[in-house]
C-alpha positions as CSV (number, residue, x, y, z in Angstrom):
1,M,-83.5,174.8,19.0
2,E,-81.7,178.1,18.5
3,E,-78.6,176.9,20.0
4,R,-78.5,173.9,17.7
5,K,-79.0,176.2,14.8
6,Q,-76.3,178.6,15.7
7,H,-73.9,175.5,16.2
8,W,-74.4,174.4,12.7
9,E,-74.2,178.0,11.2
10,N,-71.0,178.4,13.1
11,I,-69.5,175.1,11.5
12,Y,-70.7,175.9,7.8
13,G,-69.6,179.6,8.4
14,H,-66.0,178.9,9.3
15,K,-65.0,175.5,7.8
16,Q,-64.7,174.1,4.3
17,P,-65.9,170.7,3.1
18,N,-62.2,169.3,3.4
19,E,-62.3,170.4,7.1
20,V,-65.5,168.4,8.1
21,S,-65.8,164.6,8.6
22,W,-69.0,164.1,6.8
23,T,-67.8,165.4,3.4
24,Q,-68.3,162.8,0.6
25,E,-67.2,163.4,-2.9
26,V,-69.4,160.7,-4.4
27,P,-72.5,159.7,-2.5
28,E,-72.4,156.2,-4.0
29,T,-74.4,154.4,-1.4
30,S,-77.2,156.9,-1.1
31,M,-77.6,156.8,-4.8
32,K,-77.7,153.0,-4.9
33,F,-80.4,152.8,-2.2
34,I,-82.5,155.8,-4.0
35,N,-82.2,154.0,-7.6
36,S,-83.1,150.7,-6.1
37,F,-86.6,151.9,-5.5
38,N,-87.1,152.2,-9.3
39,L,-89.0,155.4,-9.0
40,P,-89.9,157.6,-11.9
41,K,-87.7,160.8,-12.3
42,T,-90.6,162.8,-11.2
43,A,-90.7,161.1,-7.8
44,K,-90.5,163.7,-4.9
45,I,-87.2,163.2,-3.0
46,I,-86.2,165.1,0.2
47,D,-82.7,165.0,1.6
48,I,-83.0,165.6,5.5
49,G,-79.9,167.5,6.9
50,G,-78.5,167.6,3.3
51,G,-76.4,170.8,4.1
52,D,-74.0,171.2,1.3
53,S,-73.8,167.5,0.5
54,K,-73.3,166.6,-3.2
55,L,-76.3,164.1,-3.2
56,V,-78.5,166.8,-4.7
57,D,-75.8,167.3,-7.7
58,F,-75.9,163.6,-8.4
59,L,-79.7,163.6,-8.3
60,V,-80.2,166.4,-10.6
61,E,-77.5,165.0,-12.9
62,E,-79.4,161.8,-13.2
63,G,-82.6,163.6,-14.1
64,Y,-84.7,163.7,-10.8
65,Q,-86.9,166.6,-11.2
66,N,-88.6,167.1,-7.7
67,V,-85.6,167.3,-5.1
68,T,-85.9,169.1,-1.8
69,V,-82.9,169.7,0.5
70,L,-83.7,170.6,4.1
71,D,-81.1,171.7,6.5
72,I,-81.0,173.7,9.8
73,S,-78.0,175.8,8.4
74,E,-78.9,178.6,5.8
75,K,-75.1,179.0,5.2
76,A,-75.1,175.2,4.3
77,L,-77.7,175.6,1.6
78,E,-76.2,178.8,0.3
79,R,-73.1,176.9,-0.3
80,A,-74.9,174.1,-2.2
81,K,-76.9,176.8,-4.1
82,T,-73.7,178.4,-5.2
83,R,-72.1,175.1,-6.3
84,L,-75.1,174.2,-8.4
85,G,-75.3,177.5,-10.1
86,D,-78.3,177.8,-12.4
87,K,-79.1,174.1,-11.5
88,A,-80.2,175.2,-7.9
89,D,-83.3,176.7,-9.6
90,Q,-84.4,173.1,-10.2
91,V,-84.2,172.3,-6.4
92,T,-86.5,173.3,-3.5
93,W,-84.6,174.4,-0.5
94,I,-85.9,174.4,3.1
95,A,-84.0,176.1,6.0
96,S,-85.4,174.5,9.1
97,D,-84.5,172.2,12.1
98,V,-86.1,168.7,11.0
99,L,-87.8,169.0,14.5
100,D,-89.8,172.2,13.5
101,F,-90.4,171.0,10.0
102,V,-94.1,170.7,9.0
103,P,-94.3,168.9,5.6
104,E,-96.8,170.3,3.1
105,E,-96.4,167.4,0.7
106,K,-95.7,163.8,0.6
107,Y,-92.2,162.4,-0.5
108,E,-91.6,159.1,-2.2
109,V,-88.2,159.2,-0.7
110,W,-87.1,160.6,2.6
111,H,-83.3,160.3,2.7
112,D,-81.3,161.1,5.8
113,R,-77.4,160.5,6.0
114,A,-76.1,161.6,9.4
115,A,-78.7,163.8,10.7
116,F,-80.9,161.4,12.7
117,H,-78.2,160.2,14.8
118,F,-77.8,163.7,16.4
119,L,-81.2,163.3,18.0
120,T,-80.4,161.7,21.3
121,T,-83.5,161.9,23.5
122,T,-86.8,160.0,23.4
123,D,-88.9,163.1,22.7
124,Q,-86.5,164.3,19.6
125,I,-86.7,160.8,18.0
126,A,-90.5,160.7,18.6
127,N,-90.8,164.1,17.0
128,Y,-88.8,163.1,14.1
129,L,-90.6,159.8,13.4
130,N,-94.0,161.5,13.7
131,T,-92.8,164.1,10.9
132,A,-91.4,161.3,8.9
133,E,-94.6,159.1,9.1
134,N,-96.7,162.2,7.9
135,A,-94.3,163.1,5.1
136,V,-93.2,159.8,3.6
137,G,-95.3,158.5,1.0
138,K,-93.3,155.2,0.3
139,N,-89.7,154.9,1.1
140,M,-86.9,155.9,3.5
141,V,-83.2,155.7,3.7
142,I,-81.4,156.3,7.0
143,G,-77.6,156.4,7.4
144,T,-76.4,156.6,11.0
145,F,-73.3,155.9,12.8
146,S,-73.1,152.1,13.8
147,E,-72.2,150.6,16.9
148,N,-68.6,150.7,15.6
149,G,-68.9,154.3,14.6
150,P,-67.7,157.4,16.7
151,L,-69.8,158.6,19.6
152,K,-69.5,162.3,18.8
153,C,-69.6,164.3,15.6
154,S,-68.8,168.0,15.2
155,G,-68.3,168.2,19.0
156,L,-71.9,167.0,19.6
157,P,-72.9,163.5,21.2
158,I,-74.7,161.2,18.7
159,K,-76.8,158.0,19.2
160,Q,-75.2,154.8,17.7
161,Y,-77.5,152.2,16.2
162,S,-77.3,148.4,15.4
163,E,-79.4,147.1,12.6
164,A,-82.0,145.6,15.2
165,E,-82.2,148.9,17.0
166,L,-82.9,151.1,14.1
167,Q,-85.4,148.4,12.8
168,A,-87.2,148.6,16.1
169,T,-87.1,152.3,16.3
170,L,-88.8,152.7,13.0
171,A,-91.0,149.6,13.4
172,K,-94.2,151.5,14.1
173,G,-94.4,153.2,10.6
174,F,-91.8,151.3,8.5
175,E,-90.8,147.9,7.4
176,K,-87.2,147.3,6.7
177,I,-86.1,146.5,3.3
178,N,-82.2,146.1,3.5
179,C,-79.5,147.2,5.7
180,I,-75.5,147.5,5.1
181,T,-72.6,148.7,7.0
182,E,-69.8,150.7,5.4
183,D,-66.7,152.6,6.2
184,H,-66.8,156.2,5.4
185,I,-63.3,157.7,5.0
186,T,-63.2,161.3,6.1
187,P,-61.2,164.1,4.4
188,F,-58.5,163.7,6.9
189,G,-58.1,159.9,6.6
190,T,-60.0,158.6,9.5
191,T,-62.6,155.9,9.4
192,Q,-66.2,156.2,10.5
193,N,-68.5,153.0,10.4
194,F,-72.0,153.9,9.0
195,L,-75.3,151.8,9.1
196,F,-77.5,152.4,6.1
197,C,-81.1,151.1,5.9
198,S,-83.9,151.3,3.5
199,F,-87.4,151.0,4.6
200,L,-91.0,150.8,3.2
201,K,-93.7,152.6,4.8
202,R,-96.0,150.2,6.5
203,E,-99.4,151.4,4.9
204,V,-97.8,150.9,1.4
205,Q,-96.7,147.5,2.2
206,Q,-100.1,146.7,3.6
207,K,-101.9,147.9,0.5
208,G,-99.5,145.7,-1.8
209,Q,-100.7,142.6,0.4
210,D,-104.3,143.4,0.0
């Protein structure tokens, strides 16, 4: 755990946003998925592995009032806070490895772009899913490298997913709503193919059918 944290503190301590592949000026796909749930602006949203992503900026700008950002790197969160300025006070910031995260509340939206695919062992994935099932009150959005995406990111191995495999991995607790693939153009002009899927928690789906 500590080794993983040190890796990311080192990345965010030495590299600027234009020097890392995941930087995205406008998180258009994430915002479309989140807005598709038609939730009130008071809905609790957590961004897993959010780092210094600009998703939080767009959520706050659109009026979402209960946004939480979780990341293993304290340096990443400090960057995001500095960028947001006074608006940072409107956000809850949690410095934690997601595998150590113990949720204290339910979130209507659990959003994860490019954190889940760094979990490459059965135990890590099971740990993550157990946490998510406890924390998610309604919807989940997961963005991972697709089968046509890279095999590594930031020097670390990742796990690629097809739509069928991601659906099967989450099937115990979540029902797939929609999946798309898209090319992310990195700051250095390379292309990474992502799979984005939205899910509904099964117990919510079952209540709707009762």
